C-alpha positions as CSV (number, residue, x, y, z in Angstrom):
1,P,-5.2,-5.2,4.9
2,Q,-4.1,-2.5,2.6
3,I,-0.6,-0.9,2.4
4,D,0.1,1.0,-0.7
5,W,1.5,3.7,-2.8
6,E,-0.8,6.4,-3.9
7,F,-0.1,8.8,-6.8
8,V,-2.8,11.5,-6.4
9,G,-3.4,13.4,-9.8
10,D,-3.0,17.0,-8.5
11,Q,0.0,16.2,-6.4
12,Q,2.8,16.7,-9.0
13,T,5.6,16.5,-6.7
14,T,4.8,14.0,-4.2
15,V,3.6,10.3,-3.8
16,Q,1.8,9.0,-0.7
17,S,2.3,6.1,1.4
18,N,-0.8,4.6,3.4
19,F,-2.2,1.7,5.2
20,F,-5.4,0.0,6.6
21,A,-5.8,-3.0,8.9
22,K,-8.6,-5.3,9.9
23,G,-11.2,-2.8,8.1
24,N,-10.3,0.1,10.4
25,T,-11.2,3.2,8.4
26,A,-12.4,5.2,11.6
27,T,-9.8,7.7,10.5
28,Y,-8.0,8.5,7.1
29,D,-4.8,10.4,8.8
30,R,-2.2,7.1,8.2
31,G,-0.8,8.6,4.8
32,Q,2.3,10.3,4.3
33,N,3.6,12.5,1.6
34,H,6.9,11.8,0.2
35,T,8.6,14.7,-2.1
36,L,9.8,13.4,-5.5
37,P,10.4,15.4,-8.4
38,Q,8.1,14.7,-11.0
39,P,6.6,11.4,-9.9
40,H,4.1,11.3,-12.8
41,S,6.8,11.6,-15.4
42,V,10.2,10.4,-14.3
43,V,10.8,6.5,-13.8
44,S,11.4,5.5,-10.1
45,R,11.6,2.2,-8.5
46,Y,9.0,1.9,-5.7
47,G,9.1,-1.0,-3.0
48,L,7.5,-2.2,-0.1
49,E,8.6,-4.8,2.4
50,Y,5.9,-6.5,4.6
51,N,6.6,-9.1,7.2
52,S,5.3,-9.8,10.8
53,T,7.5,-7.2,12.6
54,H,7.4,-4.2,10.1
55,F,6.5,-2.9,6.8
56,I,8.9,-0.3,4.9
57,W,8.3,1.9,1.7
58,Y,11.2,2.4,-0.3
59,I,11.8,5.0,-3.3
60,N,14.9,4.1,-5.4
61,G,16.1,1.7,-2.7
62,V,16.0,4.3,-0.1
63,A,13.6,3.5,3.0
64,V,11.3,6.6,3.3
65,R,8.9,5.1,6.0
66,T,8.9,2.4,8.4
67,N,6.1,1.2,10.5
68,L,6.8,-1.4,13.2
69,T,4.3,-3.8,14.6
70,S,4.9,-2.2,18.2
71,N,4.0,1.1,17.1
72,A,0.7,0.2,15.4
73,G,-1.5,1.3,17.9
74,A,-5.1,2.1,17.4
75,Y,-4.5,1.8,13.7
76,G,-3.7,-1.9,13.8
77,F,-1.1,-3.6,12.1
78,P,-1.8,-5.5,8.8
79,Q,-1.3,-9.2,9.8
80,T,-2.6,-11.3,6.9
81,P,-1.6,-12.6,3.5
82,M,-3.1,-10.2,1.0
83,Q,-3.8,-9.6,-2.8
84,I,-1.7,-7.5,-5.1
85,K,-3.3,-4.9,-7.1
86,L,-1.9,-2.3,-9.5
87,G,-4.3,0.0,-11.0
88,A,-5.9,3.4,-11.3
89,W,-9.1,4.7,-10.0
90,V,-10.8,8.0,-10.2
91,A,-11.2,9.2,-6.5
92,G,-12.9,12.6,-7.5
93,K,-15.7,11.0,-9.3
94,P,-19.1,12.9,-8.6
95,D,-20.6,10.1,-6.5
96,A,-17.6,9.7,-4.3
97,P,-17.5,10.5,-0.6
98,P,-16.8,14.4,-0.2
99,G,-13.7,13.6,1.7
100,T,-12.5,11.3,-0.9
101,V,-13.0,13.9,-3.5
102,Q,-11.2,16.6,-1.2
103,W,-8.2,14.2,-0.7
104,A,-8.1,13.7,-4.4
105,G,-7.8,17.5,-5.3
106,G,-11.5,17.9,-6.1
107,Q,-13.7,16.6,-8.9
108,A,-11.9,14.8,-11.7
109,N,-11.8,16.8,-14.9
110,F,-12.2,14.2,-17.7
111,S,-11.9,17.1,-20.4
112,A,-8.2,17.7,-19.5
113,G,-7.2,13.9,-20.5
114,P,-6.2,11.7,-21.5
115,V,-4.6,10.5,-18.4
116,T,-2.0,8.0,-18.6
117,A,0.5,5.6,-16.4
118,F,3.4,3.4,-17.5
119,F,4.3,0.6,-15.4
120,K,7.8,-0.9,-16.3
121,N,7.7,-4.2,-14.2
122,L,6.4,-5.7,-11.0
123,A,8.4,-8.2,-9.0
124,I,6.9,-10.1,-6.0
125,T,8.9,-12.1,-3.4
126,D,6.7,-14.0,-1.0
127,Y,8.6,-14.8,2.3
128,V,6.1,-17.5,2.9
129,G,5.5,-16.8,6.5
130,A,8.9,-15.9,7.4
131,D,10.4,-12.2,8.0
132,S,12.8,-12.6,5.2
133,K,13.5,-14.5,2.0
134,D,14.0,-18.1,2.7
135,P,14.6,-20.5,-0.3
136,S,14.1,-23.6,1.9
137,R,10.3,-22.7,2.7
138,N,7.6,-23.8,0.4
139,A,4.0,-23.3,0.5
140,K,1.0,-24.5,-1.4
141,Q,-1.6,-22.3,0.6
142,Y,-2.3,-20.2,3.6
143,Y,-5.3,-20.8,5.8
144,W,-6.3,-19.5,9.2
145,S,-6.6,-21.6,12.4
146,D,-9.1,-19.3,13.9
147,N,-11.2,-15.9,13.1
148,S,-8.9,-13.7,15.0
149,G,-7.3,-12.0,12.0
150,N,-4.0,-11.9,13.8
151,Y,-0.7,-13.1,12.6
152,P,-0.3,-16.3,14.7
153,S,-3.6,-17.7,13.3
154,I,-2.2,-18.0,9.7
155,Q,-1.1,-21.4,9.0
156,I,1.1,-22.5,6.0
157,Q,0.8,-25.8,4.0
C-alpha cells in the first residue's frame, strides 16, 4: 500500500495527497491537490491517520481529505501494515515514463539547483491493529494468516 503526501517541485502553492492499494496502478487519478501558501518554504505540519475504517490527511491539524473503506470502490483500500519512508525523488528524470514526467511538471532542470528539503521531525504512533491508540495493546510482530492481502488476515503477536 501507499498513502502519501507529494510535494511536486513545479507546484509552488499546492501539496498533493495520494494513495494506492494492492499494486493497483491501472489509473493515476487518486491524487488531490490542496492549496497551501508556500508549501516549499513555510513550515507546516502534515499528518496522516490510517486504520481499518479510514485514512485522513491533515495539514496543520485540519483534516483536508478523508477516504473511507466503504468508498474505496475499484481503487481498493490499503489494508496492510506498511513501511514509512521520507525522501525525495526525481520524477522528471529523462528515463521516467512520459506520464510521470508530465505529472512532475516536465523534465528536471538540474542546473537550476540546488534543491533542498527540511524536515523538523517525524512522529509515528502504531495503533497495533486497533482503530485508535490503545496503550494496553502490545505487539512483537505482524503476520498474515493467508495471501488475500485483506485486513482480517493480519495477525498480531
